[in-house]
N, C-alpha and C positions, 0 to 999 in steps of 0.2 A: 504493500500500500504506500509506503514511504517513497519507493522508487517511482511508483505511478504518479504520485504528487509532484515529484521533482521533474518527471518527464512532461507533465502538464504545464508546469511553470516554464520550462525551457521552451516549449512550443509557444506559449503566450509571449515570452520575451522575443522569440523569433518574429512573431507577427507584429509586435510593437516596433521592433527595429525596421520592419518592412513598411512602416507607416500606417498600420491598421489602428484606427481610432477606437474601435471597440476593445482591442487589446489594451490600449492606453487606459481606457475607462476601467477595465477589469483589474489592471495592476494598481490603479489608485485605490480601488475598493479593498484589495488585499492589504495594501499598506495601511489604510485607515483602520482596518480590523486587526492590526498587529500580526499580519501574516508572516509565517516563517519561510525559510528557503529562498529569500530574496537576495542573498549574498551574490549569487551569480549575476543577478540583474545589475547591481551597482558596479561589479567588476567589468561588465561588458559595456556599460554606458558611460563610465567615468571619463574615457578619452573624449567623449562628445560634449561633456558638460563645460560650460563657460562661454558659449557662443551667444546665448540670449541675454538681452538687457532687461534687468528686473526693476520694476517700478512699484512703489508702495503708495497707496492712497489711504490716508487716515484722517481722523477728525471726529468731532462730536456726533452723536446720533442725530439724524435729520438734516445733516449738512448737504446731502445730495450726492453721496459718494457713488452709489450705484449708477446714477444718471451720468456722472462724470466718466466713470469707467466705460460705460456704454458708448458715449460720444468719443472718448479718446481711442477706443478700439476701432470705431468706424473711421477715425482719422488715419490710423495706421493702415487700415485696409485699403484706403484710397491710394496708398503708396505701395500696394501689393505686399505688405508685411503681414506675417501671420502672428496671431496673438493667443496666448494661453492665459485665461483668467482664473484666479483662485479667490472666490468670494466667501469670506469667513462670516458665518452667522452664529447667533446664539444656539445653544444646544437644546433640543427638545427634551423635556423631563420624562417623556414616555419612551421614545425610540432611541434617544441618544444621537439622533441625526440633526442636520441643520434645520432650525426652526423656520427660517424664511428661505425660500428658494430663489436665489438671484437670477437663475435662468428664466424665471417668469418675468422679472423686471427687465431682463435684457432679451426679450423674445425676438427682437429684430435680428439679433446676432446668432440666434440658435440654429438657423439654417445655413449659416455661412461656413463653408468647409475650411476657411482659413482662420476660424475662431473656435476655441474649445473652452467651455465654461464649466467649472466644477464648484459647487457649493460645499463647503466643509464646516462642520460644527467645531466650536471651540473645545468642547469636551473637558471643561474645567480649566483651560489655560487662561491666565489673567493678563497675558501680554498682548492681547488683541489679535493673535494669530492662532490657528489650530496647531496642535503638537506636531502634526505631520505635514504642515504647509511647505516646509523646505524640501522634504522628500518629494512631494508632488511637483514642486517647482523644478527640481532636478529631473524628474520624469519629463516634464514639458521641454526642458532644455535639451535633453537627450533625444527627444522626439523631433526637434528641429524648429521649434517656434522662435520667431525673431524677438518678440517681446513677451515678457511674463508680467502680468499686472496683479498685484495683491490688493484686495479691498478688505480692510480690517473690520472687525465687528462693531466698532464705534463705542468704546467704553471710556473715552477721555484720556487722562494723563497716563494710564497704565499701558497704553499701546506702544510700548517701546521696543517690542520684538522686531518691529518693522525696520528699525535702523540697521539691525544685523542682517535682515533678509533681503533688503532692496539695495540697488545701486543708486537710485534716486528716490527720495522720500517726498511726497506731496502732502502737505498739511492743508486740509480744506476747512474753511470757516464760512459763516454767514454773517451778514451785517448785524443781526440781532445778538450775536455773541460778543459784541464790542465791549461790553462791561466785564467780560470774563477774561480779557487779555492779561490783565495783571496777575490773576490767580493762576493762569496757565503758563506764565513765563518760565517757571522753573522746571516744567515738564515737557508737555507736548510742543510748546513753542520753540524749544531748543533743538528739536530733531529734524526740522524742515530743511530741505534743500530748495524747495519751491513752496511758496504760499499761494493758495487760491482762495479768493473770496467769491463764493457762489451767490446767486440771486442778487447780482450787483445792481439790478434795477430797483432794488428796495432802498428806502432811506437808511442812511448810516454807512453805506459802503465806502464812501470817501473818508469818513472819519475813522473807520476800521483800518483802512490802508495806512493812514497817518500813524495810528497807534502801533501797528505792526512795524512800520519803519522806525519808529522811536524805540521799540523793544530791540530791534536789530542793532541799533547804535550801542546798546549795552551788552551785546553778546561778546564773549571773549574768544571767538573762533579765530583760527589762523587766517591771516589775510589772503585774499585771492578770489574767494567766491562769496558773494553776498547774495543770499536768497532773494530772487525777484518776487514781487507781489503782483499777482495777475487777477484782474477782475473778470469774471465770466458769468454767463447765464446758461448753465448746463442744459436746461430743458429745451433750449432752441439751438444749442451748439455755438453760441456767441462766445468768442474768446478761446475756443479750443485750438485754433491755429497758433495763437500766441503761446499757449501752454505747451504744445508740441514742439515749438521752436525752443522754448526754455529747457525742455527735457534734452533736446539734441545738444544745446549749448553746454548744459551741465555734463553730459556724457563726454563731449570733446574736452572740456576743462579737466575732467578726471583722467582721461587718457593721456593728455599732453603733460600732466604733472605726475604720472605714474601712480595716481591715487586709486584708479579702478582696480588694478591688479592687487594692490595692497588691501583694499576693502574685501575683495573676493577671497584672498588667502586668509584674512582675519575671520571671515565668515566660515570658511572651511575648518579652521582651527577650533572655533567655538562649537561647531557641529560635532567634531570629534570628541570634544569634552562632554557634550551633551549625551552622545552615544555611550561613552564610558560610564557616565553617571547613571544613566538608565539601566545599563547592564548590571552595575554593581548593586543598585537598589533592588533590582529584581532578584538577584542572588541572595541579598541580605534578608529580605522579608519573606523567607520561606515560612510555611505554616508553624513549624516548631519555634521559630524565632518570634513570631507574632504572639504565640502562646506564652513564651517566657516573658515577653514584655508585659502582657496583660496580667500575668501572675505576680510579677514584681510590683506593678502598680497597685494591684489588689492588696498585697501585703503592707503597702504604705510604710515600709521601713526606710526607704531611701528617697532622695530627691530625684526628679526627672534627669538631672545632669548625671548623677551617680549611676542611675539605671542605664542611661545611654552609653556611658563609658564601659560599664560592665558588659553590655550586649556587644559592643564593638570588639572588646577583648576576646569574648567568647567566639565571635565570628572568625577573627583572624587566627586564633589558636586552633580552631577546628579545621581551617583551610590550609594551615601550615603543616598539620600533622599528617 
């Protein structure tokens, strides 16, 4: 049975490498469900990873992120570029799947063979992205997409995973959020490579741009790239051309200053650390270790710190013997 499963996975990988979108979809499902036997997949696609340009779109709920991703994807398609979208939504308390289906909100793109959209559930992640978003992005990259666009769940300042995942991070705001700029300055405001003010036809857009510009004057970033502030009306596509140009400019800037390769290597290093951490945690929290932890807490003789140190010593002693 194990050999049969490996054979099926190998066939699926062959189909994926041949450009089969159904195989891509099946592999994403396997990865989301913690599927095993995928080591051969990563070994085979690793040489292909690194060609796609990754864009993150983040911001408060209701800013219009899905509409922006829709319009931006259409803009890329006019230049015959292919796009893989990862739309991260809240988790359903019943199925564990994505609560909102962004493919419904991006229905115009659903039939475009040059666009692939996948909705993913956060499944408890507090950083704005799904735990497996980077693996799915790597699948998109290996599949040959030119652009990968992340749309985060929209949870405010905690959406900092996107900085690690994307080559260019777009922070999206609306005029009504003008009074919150000061509160956001220490978090979400500091991760932007590009600022977008959506619904710029509403009152307060100009004031918000001035506030963002003022906050940029206080940033301690290294000189060279100052995030542009672009006003758009995503619902009608107004300003999308200017945003696309800003993305291209930021990409050129990074490439010319050797920052793009540095960012991607840093991302890979962080991912290796994440894999090791996940593997060690899975090995540590075996049923017997969980039972020991519960019994120690029930006895109430030691502090949580002492219990944790004791369990760690037990774990290493057992694995060294």
